[in-house]
C-alpha distance (Angstrom), angle and dihedral (degrees) to the residues before:
residue distance angle dihedral
X1 . . .
X2 3.80 . .
X3 3.78 114.4 .
X4 3.78 92.9 24.4
X5 3.78 120.9 125.7
X6 3.77 121.1 -159.8
X7 3.78 121.4 -166.0
X8 3.78 104.6 -163.4
X9 3.79 106.9 152.2
X10 3.81 125.0 74.6
X11 3.81 89.4 -122.0
X12 3.78 92.7 55.2
X13 3.78 92.4 46.9
X14 3.85 92.4 48.8
X15 3.84 90.2 48.7
X16 3.82 91.1 52.2
X17 3.78 90.1 48.7
X18 3.82 92.0 52.0
X19 3.83 90.8 47.6
X20 3.81 89.6 52.8
X21 3.78 93.3 49.2
X22 3.81 90.7 48.0
X23 3.82 91.2 50.3
X24 3.79 90.5 49.7
X25 3.75 92.5 50.2
X26 3.82 90.6 48.9
X27 3.81 90.0 51.6
X28 3.78 91.8 52.2
X29 3.81 92.9 45.9
X30 3.79 99.0 45.7
X31 3.83 100.8 37.6
X32 3.81 104.8 21.7
X33 3.81 88.0 -129.3
X34 3.80 120.1 135.3
X35 3.77 118.2 -117.8
X36 3.81 91.4 -144.3
X37 3.79 142.1 -8.4
X38 3.72 93.3 -112.8
X39 3.81 127.0 56.7
X40 3.78 117.5 0.2
X41 3.79 120.3 -112.0
X42 3.79 88.8 -118.6
X43 3.79 90.2 61.9
X44 3.80 92.2 44.7
X45 3.85 90.1 49.6
X46 3.79 91.2 49.1
X47 3.81 91.0 50.7
X48 3.82 92.2 48.2
X49 3.82 93.5 49.7
X50 3.82 97.8 35.0
X51 3.82 91.6 -122.5
X52 3.79 137.3 119.4
X53 3.84 106.1 -136.6
X54 3.78 117.0 165.3
X55 3.76 98.6 -165.3
X56 3.81 121.1 67.7
X57 3.79 95.0 -145.8
X58 3.82 92.2 53.5
X59 3.79 90.6 48.1
X60 3.83 89.8 49.0
X61 3.78 92.0 52.2
X62 3.83 92.1 47.9
X63 3.82 92.0 47.5
X64 3.83 90.8 48.1
X65 3.81 89.3 50.1
X66 3.82 91.1 51.1
X67 3.78 91.2 50.3
X68 3.80 91.7 50.1
X69 3.83 91.0 48.3
X70 3.81 92.4 51.2
X71 3.82 100.7 37.6
X72 3.78 108.4 19.2
X73 3.80 140.4 -100.4
X74 3.82 94.9 -68.1
X75 3.84 88.9 72.4
X76 3.84 93.9 57.4
X77 3.80 114.9 122.0
X78 3.78 111.2 179.5
X79 3.79 120.1 -163.2
């Protein structure tokens, strides 16, 4: 099973979810492309963090800060 990653704890699953949301926000900010046809990544990020940001870059910075607080500085990905 080399090369296989298994996320089996709730903390690992939540971290992967936050990484995915952060990546989607960065895509929308840097390229202007939409991550999906449905709900915007800004709304998904707001739901995940329990906030109500109106600007994607502000939501990205807050999400990045939350990830760093939970997991450490090595997981920081500034815009």
